[in-house]
PyMOL commands that place a pseudoatom at each C-alpha (Angstrom):
pseudoatom trace, name=CA, resn=MET, resi=1, chain=A, elem=C, hetatm=0, pos=[120.555, 45.395, -31.831]
pseudoatom trace, name=CA, resn=THR, resi=2, chain=A, elem=C, hetatm=0, pos=[119.095, 43.210, -29.087]
pseudoatom trace, name=CA, resn=ALA, resi=3, chain=A, elem=C, hetatm=0, pos=[119.491, 43.324, -25.322]
pseudoatom trace, name=CA, resn=PRO, resi=4, chain=A, elem=C, hetatm=0, pos=[122.518, 41.391, -24.054]
pseudoatom trace, name=CA, resn=TYR, resi=5, chain=A, elem=C, hetatm=0, pos=[120.338, 39.467, -21.593]
pseudoatom trace, name=CA, resn=GLU, resi=6, chain=A, elem=C, hetatm=0, pos=[116.850, 37.994, -21.722]
pseudoatom trace, name=CA, resn=ALA, resi=7, chain=A, elem=C, hetatm=0, pos=[114.825, 38.030, -18.501]
pseudoatom trace, name=CA, resn=ILE, resi=8, chain=A, elem=C, hetatm=0, pos=[111.939, 35.570, -18.358]
pseudoatom trace, name=CA, resn=ILE, resi=9, chain=A, elem=C, hetatm=0, pos=[109.921, 35.740, -15.140]
pseudoatom trace, name=CA, resn=ASN, resi=10, chain=A, elem=C, hetatm=0, pos=[107.024, 33.531, -14.044]
pseudoatom trace, name=CA, resn=CYS, resi=11, chain=A, elem=C, hetatm=0, pos=[104.893, 34.299, -10.999]
pseudoatom trace, name=CA, resn=THR, resi=12, chain=A, elem=C, hetatm=0, pos=[101.306, 34.150, -9.750]
pseudoatom trace, name=CA, resn=ASP, resi=13, chain=A, elem=C, hetatm=0, pos=[98.828, 36.916, -9.131]
pseudoatom trace, name=CA, resn=ASP, resi=14, chain=A, elem=C, hetatm=0, pos=[99.078, 36.095, -5.396]
pseudoatom trace, name=CA, resn=GLU, resi=15, chain=A, elem=C, hetatm=0, pos=[102.628, 37.505, -5.210]
pseudoatom trace, name=CA, resn=THR, resi=16, chain=A, elem=C, hetatm=0, pos=[104.090, 40.966, -5.177]
pseudoatom trace, name=CA, resn=PHE, resi=17, chain=A, elem=C, hetatm=0, pos=[105.968, 41.438, -8.439]
pseudoatom trace, name=CA, resn=VAL, resi=18, chain=A, elem=C, hetatm=0, pos=[109.462, 42.231, -7.153]
pseudoatom trace, name=CA, resn=PHE, resi=19, chain=A, elem=C, hetatm=0, pos=[112.803, 40.772, -8.228]
pseudoatom trace, name=CA, resn=THR, resi=20, chain=A, elem=C, hetatm=0, pos=[116.536, 41.366, -7.867]
pseudoatom trace, name=CA, resn=VAL, resi=21, chain=A, elem=C, hetatm=0, pos=[119.071, 41.347, -10.695]
pseudoatom trace, name=CA, resn=GLU, resi=22, chain=A, elem=C, hetatm=0, pos=[122.797, 41.892, -11.086]
pseudoatom trace, name=CA, resn=PRO, resi=23, chain=A, elem=C, hetatm=0, pos=[122.939, 44.205, -14.117]
pseudoatom trace, name=CA, resn=ARG, resi=24, chain=A, elem=C, hetatm=0, pos=[126.137, 43.979, -16.127]
pseudoatom trace, name=CA, resn=LYS, resi=25, chain=A, elem=C, hetatm=0, pos=[127.338, 45.745, -19.238]
pseudoatom trace, name=CA, resn=THR, resi=26, chain=A, elem=C, hetatm=0, pos=[128.241, 43.676, -22.312]
pseudoatom trace, name=CA, resn=ASP, resi=27, chain=A, elem=C, hetatm=0, pos=[131.845, 43.476, -21.069]
pseudoatom trace, name=CA, resn=GLY, resi=28, chain=A, elem=C, hetatm=0, pos=[130.609, 41.942, -17.778]
pseudoatom trace, name=CA, resn=SER, resi=29, chain=A, elem=C, hetatm=0, pos=[131.330, 45.000, -15.651]
pseudoatom trace, name=CA, resn=MET, resi=30, chain=A, elem=C, hetatm=0, pos=[128.784, 46.628, -13.343]
pseudoatom trace, name=CA, resn=PRO, resi=31, chain=A, elem=C, hetatm=0, pos=[127.468, 50.083, -14.257]
pseudoatom trace, name=CA, resn=VAL, resi=32, chain=A, elem=C, hetatm=0, pos=[128.592, 52.913, -12.007]
pseudoatom trace, name=CA, resn=TRP, resi=33, chain=A, elem=C, hetatm=0, pos=[125.160, 53.870, -10.711]
pseudoatom trace, name=CA, resn=SER, resi=34, chain=A, elem=C, hetatm=0, pos=[126.133, 57.409, -9.758]
pseudoatom trace, name=CA, resn=ASP, resi=35, chain=A, elem=C, hetatm=0, pos=[126.891, 58.005, -13.466]
pseudoatom trace, name=CA, resn=VAL, resi=36, chain=A, elem=C, hetatm=0, pos=[123.694, 56.583, -14.998]
pseudoatom trace, name=CA, resn=ALA, resi=37, chain=A, elem=C, hetatm=0, pos=[119.921, 56.752, -14.868]
pseudoatom trace, name=CA, resn=ALA, resi=38, chain=A, elem=C, hetatm=0, pos=[117.987, 53.470, -14.985]
pseudoatom trace, name=CA, resn=THR, resi=39, chain=A, elem=C, hetatm=0, pos=[114.476, 52.945, -16.331]
pseudoatom trace, name=CA, resn=TYR, resi=40, chain=A, elem=C, hetatm=0, pos=[112.463, 49.732, -16.051]
pseudoatom trace, name=CA, resn=ALA, resi=41, chain=A, elem=C, hetatm=0, pos=[109.262, 49.322, -18.067]
pseudoatom trace, name=CA, resn=LEU, resi=42, chain=A, elem=C, hetatm=0, pos=[106.580, 46.619, -17.943]
pseudoatom trace, name=CA, resn=ASN, resi=43, chain=A, elem=C, hetatm=0, pos=[103.637, 46.605, -20.357]
pseudoatom trace, name=CA, resn=GLY, resi=44, chain=A, elem=C, hetatm=0, pos=[100.692, 44.294, -20.933]
pseudoatom trace, name=CA, resn=CYS, resi=45, chain=A, elem=C, hetatm=0, pos=[97.198, 43.360, -19.774]
pseudoatom trace, name=CA, resn=GLY, resi=46, chain=A, elem=C, hetatm=0, pos=[96.238, 47.027, -19.456]
pseudoatom trace, name=CA, resn=THR, resi=47, chain=A, elem=C, hetatm=0, pos=[99.261, 47.801, -17.282]
pseudoatom trace, name=CA, resn=SER, resi=48, chain=A, elem=C, hetatm=0, pos=[101.984, 50.276, -18.167]
pseudoatom trace, name=CA, resn=MET, resi=49, chain=A, elem=C, hetatm=0, pos=[104.557, 50.540, -15.379]
pseudoatom trace, name=CA, resn=VAL, resi=50, chain=A, elem=C, hetatm=0, pos=[107.672, 52.726, -15.578]
pseudoatom trace, name=CA, resn=LEU, resi=51, chain=A, elem=C, hetatm=0, pos=[110.087, 52.654, -12.644]
pseudoatom trace, name=CA, resn=THR, resi=52, chain=A, elem=C, hetatm=0, pos=[113.306, 54.576, -11.997]
pseudoatom trace, name=CA, resn=ILE, resi=53, chain=A, elem=C, hetatm=0, pos=[115.992, 54.630, -9.318]
pseudoatom trace, name=CA, resn=GLY, resi=54, chain=A, elem=C, hetatm=0, pos=[114.307, 55.865, -6.158]
pseudoatom trace, name=CA, resn=ASN, resi=55, chain=A, elem=C, hetatm=0, pos=[110.855, 55.200, -7.644]
pseudoatom trace, name=CA, resn=GLY, resi=56, chain=A, elem=C, hetatm=0, pos=[110.545, 51.407, -7.559]
pseudoatom trace, name=CA, resn=ILE, resi=57, chain=A, elem=C, hetatm=0, pos=[114.215, 50.621, -8.278]
pseudoatom trace, name=CA, resn=THR, resi=58, chain=A, elem=C, hetatm=0, pos=[116.683, 50.339, -5.406]
pseudoatom trace, name=CA, resn=ILE, resi=59, chain=A, elem=C, hetatm=0, pos=[120.425, 49.834, -5.781]
pseudoatom trace, name=CA, resn=ASP, resi=60, chain=A, elem=C, hetatm=0, pos=[122.749, 47.961, -3.413]
pseudoatom trace, name=CA, resn=GLU, resi=61, chain=A, elem=C, hetatm=0, pos=[125.963, 49.315, -4.916]
pseudoatom trace, name=CA, resn=PRO, resi=62, chain=A, elem=C, hetatm=0, pos=[128.443, 47.365, -2.734]
pseudoatom trace, name=CA, resn=LEU, resi=63, chain=A, elem=C, hetatm=0, pos=[126.807, 44.081, -3.797]
pseudoatom trace, name=CA, resn=GLY, resi=64, chain=A, elem=C, hetatm=0, pos=[126.007, 45.233, -7.340]
pseudoatom trace, name=CA, resn=LEU, resi=65, chain=A, elem=C, hetatm=0, pos=[122.331, 44.350, -6.947]
pseudoatom trace, name=CA, resn=MET, resi=66, chain=A, elem=C, hetatm=0, pos=[119.250, 46.110, -8.254]
pseudoatom trace, name=CA, resn=THR, resi=67, chain=A, elem=C, hetatm=0, pos=[115.795, 45.370, -6.831]
pseudoatom trace, name=CA, resn=ILE, resi=68, chain=A, elem=C, hetatm=0, pos=[112.849, 46.212, -9.078]
pseudoatom trace, name=CA, resn=GLY, resi=69, chain=A, elem=C, hetatm=0, pos=[109.194, 46.322, -8.114]
pseudoatom trace, name=CA, resn=PRO, resi=70, chain=A, elem=C, hetatm=0, pos=[106.223, 48.642, -7.818]
pseudoatom trace, name=CA, resn=VAL, resi=71, chain=A, elem=C, hetatm=0, pos=[106.535, 51.459, -5.310]
pseudoatom trace, name=CA, resn=ASP, resi=72, chain=A, elem=C, hetatm=0, pos=[103.405, 50.093, -3.613]
pseudoatom trace, name=CA, resn=ARG, resi=73, chain=A, elem=C, hetatm=0, pos=[104.643, 46.635, -2.658]
pseudoatom trace, name=CA, resn=SER, resi=74, chain=A, elem=C, hetatm=0, pos=[101.036, 45.466, -2.128]
pseudoatom trace, name=CA, resn=TYR, resi=75, chain=A, elem=C, hetatm=0, pos=[100.352, 45.889, -5.884]
pseudoatom trace, name=CA, resn=ARG, resi=76, chain=A, elem=C, hetatm=0, pos=[99.639, 42.649, -7.771]
pseudoatom trace, name=CA, resn=LEU, resi=77, chain=A, elem=C, hetatm=0, pos=[99.769, 42.023, -11.513]
pseudoatom trace, name=CA, resn=LYS, resi=78, chain=A, elem=C, hetatm=0, pos=[96.740, 40.462, -13.220]
pseudoatom trace, name=CA, resn=PRO, resi=79, chain=A, elem=C, hetatm=0, pos=[97.199, 37.045, -14.857]
pseudoatom trace, name=CA, resn=GLY, resi=80, chain=A, elem=C, hetatm=0, pos=[98.540, 37.322, -18.388]
pseudoatom trace, name=CA, resn=GLN, resi=81, chain=A, elem=C, hetatm=0, pos=[101.618, 37.972, -20.501]
pseudoatom trace, name=CA, resn=TYR, resi=82, chain=A, elem=C, hetatm=0, pos=[103.727, 41.123, -20.151]
pseudoatom trace, name=CA, resn=LYS, resi=83, chain=A, elem=C, hetatm=0, pos=[106.821, 42.500, -21.888]
pseudoatom trace, name=CA, resn=HIS, resi=84, chain=A, elem=C, hetatm=0, pos=[109.496, 44.178, -19.814]
pseudoatom trace, name=CA, resn=GLY, resi=85, chain=A, elem=C, hetatm=0, pos=[112.961, 45.669, -20.047]
pseudoatom trace, name=CA, resn=LEU, resi=86, chain=A, elem=C, hetatm=0, pos=[115.621, 47.727, -18.326]
pseudoatom trace, name=CA, resn=THR, resi=87, chain=A, elem=C, hetatm=0, pos=[117.657, 50.526, -19.883]
pseudoatom trace, name=CA, resn=VAL, resi=88, chain=A, elem=C, hetatm=0, pos=[120.452, 52.652, -18.472]
pseudoatom trace, name=CA, resn=THR, resi=89, chain=A, elem=C, hetatm=0, pos=[121.311, 56.094, -19.786]
pseudoatom trace, name=CA, resn=GLN, resi=90, chain=A, elem=C, hetatm=0, pos=[124.508, 58.023, -19.229]
pseudoatom trace, name=CA, resn=PRO, resi=91, chain=A, elem=C, hetatm=0, pos=[123.249, 61.614, -18.887]
pseudoatom trace, name=CA, resn=SER, resi=92, chain=A, elem=C, hetatm=0, pos=[126.584, 63.191, -19.850]
pseudoatom trace, name=CA, resn=SER, resi=93, chain=A, elem=C, hetatm=0, pos=[126.625, 61.494, -23.280]
pseudoatom trace, name=CA, resn=GLY, resi=94, chain=A, elem=C, hetatm=0, pos=[122.939, 60.712, -23.751]
pseudoatom trace, name=CA, resn=VAL, resi=95, chain=A, elem=C, hetatm=0, pos=[123.832, 57.114, -24.675]
pseudoatom trace, name=CA, resn=THR, resi=96, chain=A, elem=C, hetatm=0, pos=[121.176, 54.566, -23.651]
pseudoatom trace, name=CA, resn=LEU, resi=97, chain=A, elem=C, hetatm=0, pos=[121.872, 50.818, -23.402]
pseudoatom trace, name=CA, resn=GLN, resi=98, chain=A, elem=C, hetatm=0, pos=[119.296, 48.049, -23.056]
pseudoatom trace, name=CA, resn=MET, resi=99, chain=A, elem=C, hetatm=0, pos=[120.411, 45.869, -20.127]
pseudoatom trace, name=CA, resn=PHE, resi=100, chain=A, elem=C, hetatm=0, pos=[117.709, 43.209, -20.540]
pseudoatom trace, name=CA, resn=ASP, resi=101, chain=A, elem=C, hetatm=0, pos=[114.322, 42.578, -22.029]
pseudoatom trace, name=CA, resn=GLY, resi=102, chain=A, elem=C, hetatm=0, pos=[111.945, 39.657, -21.988]
pseudoatom trace, name=CA, resn=THR, resi=103, chain=A, elem=C, hetatm=0, pos=[108.591, 38.492, -20.742]
pseudoatom trace, name=CA, resn=VAL, resi=104, chain=A, elem=C, hetatm=0, pos=[106.705, 38.171, -17.480]
pseudoatom trace, name=CA, resn=THR, resi=105, chain=A, elem=C, hetatm=0, pos=[104.027, 35.492, -17.283]
pseudoatom trace, name=CA, resn=VAL, resi=106, chain=A, elem=C, hetatm=0, pos=[101.556, 35.795, -14.426]
pseudoatom trace, name=CA, resn=THR, resi=107, chain=A, elem=C, hetatm=0, pos=[99.302, 32.811, -13.721]
pseudoatom trace, name=CA, resn=GLU, resi=108, chain=A, elem=C, hetatm=0, pos=[96.264, 32.464, -11.487]
pseudoatom trace, name=CA, resn=GLY, resi=109, chain=A, elem=C, hetatm=0, pos=[97.320, 31.699, -7.926]
pseudoatom trace, name=CA, resn=ASN, resi=110, chain=A, elem=C, hetatm=0, pos=[95.563, 29.580, -5.326]
pseudoatom trace, name=CA, resn=LEU, resi=111, chain=A, elem=C, hetatm=0, pos=[94.398, 32.320, -2.959]
pseudoatom trace, name=CA, resn=PRO, resi=112, chain=A, elem=C, hetatm=0, pos=[90.753, 33.367, -3.150]
for i in range(1, 112): cmd.bond("trace and resi %d" % i, "trace and resi %d" % (i + 1))
show_as sticks, trace
zoom trace
């Protein structure tokens, strides 16, 4: 089984790695965030980042938006290729769904 969505992100090492998504289940509906736990993982170039709701992931439930980024917003990723993905787990059933996966490509920016 593959993730229903592929997320390909390109940025430079001059930027904070933070982005906003509108997660949807395979039927197009928004998860009920009070009923699930979300985990975002990014791996590559010696980095292993795991974020959860309240620890790097913020939810704007009325708008259905999720913002993902390191807790320390001054953190920068090194140039290179990373793999990343988001899963949601319903604690009552233990069922975990992959919301998206994909790649993050970080290039050398122009700042010294």
